[in-house]
Structure formats: C-alpha cells, structure tokens
C-alpha positions in Angstrom: 83.9 5.5 31.2 84.2 8.8 33.0 85.2 9.2 36.6 81.9 10.4 37.8 80.1 7.5 36.2 82.5 5.1 37.9 81.9 6.8 41.2 78.1 6.5 40.7 78.5 2.8 40.0 80.7 2.2 43.1 78.1 4.0 45.3 75.2 2.0 43.8 77.1 -1.2 44.3 78.2 -0.3 47.8 74.6 0.5 48.8 73.2 -2.7 47.3 75.9 -5.0 48.5 76.0 -3.7 52.1 72.3 -4.6 52.5 72.6 -8.0 50.7 72.1 -11.1 52.8 73.7 -13.3 50.2 76.3 -12.7 47.5 77.8 -15.1 45.0 80.7 -14.4 42.7 80.9 -16.3 39.4 83.2 -16.4 36.4 81.6 -16.6 33.1 84.3 -17.0 30.4 82.9 -18.1 27.1 79.3 -17.9 28.1 77.0 -17.3 25.1 74.9 -14.1 25.2 71.6 -16.0 24.8 72.4 -18.2 27.8 73.5 -15.2 29.8 70.2 -13.4 29.0 68.3 -16.5 30.1 70.3 -16.6 33.4 69.6 -13.0 34.1 65.9 -13.5 33.5 65.7 -16.4 35.9 67.6 -14.5 38.5 65.4 -11.4 38.1 62.2 -13.5 38.4 63.5 -14.8 41.7 64.3 -11.4 43.1 68.1 -11.8 42.7 70.2 -8.9 41.3 73.0 -9.8 38.9 75.6 -7.5 37.6 78.9 -7.6 35.7 81.1 -4.7 36.7 84.8 -4.2 36.5 86.6 -5.9 39.3 88.3 -2.7 40.5 84.9 -1.0 40.9 83.5 -4.0 42.8 86.6 -4.0 45.0 86.1 -0.3 45.7 82.4 -0.9 46.5 83.2 -3.6 49.1 86.2 -1.9 50.6 85.7 -1.2 54.3 82.7 -3.5 54.6 82.3 -7.0 56.1 82.3 -8.3 52.5 85.8 -7.1 51.8 87.2 -10.7 51.8 85.5 -11.2 48.4 88.1 -9.0 46.9 90.5 -11.9 46.8 88.2 -13.6 44.3 87.9 -10.7 41.9 90.0 -11.9 39.1 89.0 -12.5 35.5 85.5 -11.8 34.2 83.4 -11.8 37.4 79.6 -11.6 37.8 78.1 -10.6 41.1 74.7 -12.0 42.1 73.1 -10.9 45.4 69.8 -11.0 47.2 68.3 -8.9 50.0 65.6 -11.4 50.8 66.3 -15.0 49.9 70.0 -15.9 49.7 69.2 -19.5 48.8 67.5 -18.4 45.5 70.7 -17.1 44.0 72.6 -20.2 45.0 70.0 -22.6 43.6 69.8 -20.8 40.2 73.6 -20.4 39.7 74.4 -23.9 40.8 71.9 -25.4 38.5 73.0 -23.1 35.6 76.7 -24.1 36.3 75.7 -27.8 36.1 74.2 -27.2 32.7 76.8 -24.7 31.4 80.5 -25.4 32.2 81.4 -21.8 31.1 79.9 -20.5 34.4 82.2 -21.2 37.3 81.3 -20.4 40.9 84.1 -18.6 42.9 83.0 -17.6 46.4 80.1 -16.2 48.3 78.9 -14.4 51.4 76.0 -15.4 53.6 74.7 -13.3 56.5 78.1 -12.3 57.9 80.4 -15.1 56.8 82.2 -16.3 53.7 81.3 -19.4 51.9 83.3 -21.4 49.4 82.1 -23.2 46.3 81.1 -26.3 48.3 79.2 -24.1 50.7 77.4 -22.5 47.8 76.4 -26.0 46.5 75.2 -27.0 50.0 73.2 -23.8 50.2 71.6 -24.6 46.9 70.3 -27.9 48.3 68.5 -26.1 51.1 64.8 -25.5 50.7 63.8 -22.0 49.5 62.0 -19.4 51.6 58.5 -20.3 50.2 59.1 -24.0 50.8 60.2 -23.4 54.3 57.1 -21.3 55.0 54.9 -24.0 53.6 56.5 -26.6 55.9 56.3 -24.2 58.9 52.6 -23.7 58.2 51.9 -27.4 57.8 53.4 -28.0 61.3 50.8 -25.7 62.7 48.0 -27.0 60.5 48.4 -30.7 61.4 47.6 -30.5 65.2 44.7 -28.1 64.6 43.2 -30.3 61.9 43.4 -33.3 64.2 41.8 -31.4 67.0 38.9 -30.3 64.7 38.5 -33.9 63.6 38.5 -35.1 67.2 35.9 -32.5 68.3 33.6 -33.4 65.4 33.8 -37.1 66.0 32.3 -36.8 69.6 28.9 -35.4 68.4 28.9 -37.7 65.4 29.5 -40.8 67.6 26.8 -39.6 69.9 24.3 -39.3 67.0 25.3 -42.8 65.8 24.5 -44.2 69.3 21.1 -42.5 69.3 20.3 -43.7 65.8 21.2 -47.3 66.7 19.1 -47.1 69.9 16.2 -45.7 67.8 16.5 -48.7 65.4 16.5 -51.1 68.4 13.4 -49.6 69.8 11.6 -49.6 66.4 12.6 -53.3 65.7 11.5 -54.5 69.2 
C-alpha cells in the first residue's frame, strides 16, 4: 500500500471516529469469511460502520483525540465498529455474535467520552435500543391522554344512559 493511500485511510478513519458516539474494538482470529460477511451485513443494516484496518493506521487516526486510549488495545487482528447515531446497536450485534462465535473476542470500547471494558460493552448490549426507548417514551405520553379521552367520553355516555333509563321508567309507568 502506498503512502498516499495510507494517509487517505488515516484521514477517513480520523473523520469517522472523531464523530462517533460509540466505538468497539474486537479481535477476529480464525473467523470464517462467510460469518464475517454476515456480521458486516447485520452491522450495516443497523447503521453501524465496521472496518478492519492495520493497527498502526488506526493508531494514527485516533492520535490526539479523546479516543487515544483505545491504542492500548490495538494488538493482533483488530476490527473497529462504530456508530454515529446508536452506540447500543453495535454492542448488541457484536455481543450476540461473540456468544455464537468464539472466534470474535471483544477488546474495549468508547461511549460518549469515556472508555468501556468488555463487561461494560456487555452491559451496554443489554440496554434497550434507540427505537425501543422511543416507543417507551411515547407510551408514557400516550397513557395519560388515552385515559383522559376515555374519562371525557364516559361523562356524556353516562348521561345518555341515565336519560334512557328515565325514558324507560316513564314508558313503563
């Protein structure tokens, strides 16, 4: 690989990693190509970028950033997964994949300004995703309004029932 190609890769990685809200490093020794392709597809569908780059290039890309602590984990074949929108998505997919495939080993990660270890990545994977959190948030607002609508419709309904019963009393008498 030529020097200018390497510099281009470093700049691309620096740009992408500096804006990432979540980064996970993983080792993939012995991972079959078909499984790796399947993993990449799952990650891409969830909006997670996944790249295998030489450790020295990744180290150069994170040098001078708040993610520089990840350089200590750049040994052996290392894959970098990152997300700009949903940091939980990468953790969920990689943790599940690592459970099913022992060849993938999680190393370390970054989450909005702080480092996370393997246990932190696993804990992150157990959190609900962005869409699930949005749904829960909306249900919190929907519940009281739905109760209010039900309450407001019951008043006229009950009034009509009283009128109907009174009409029946008068017709029977």
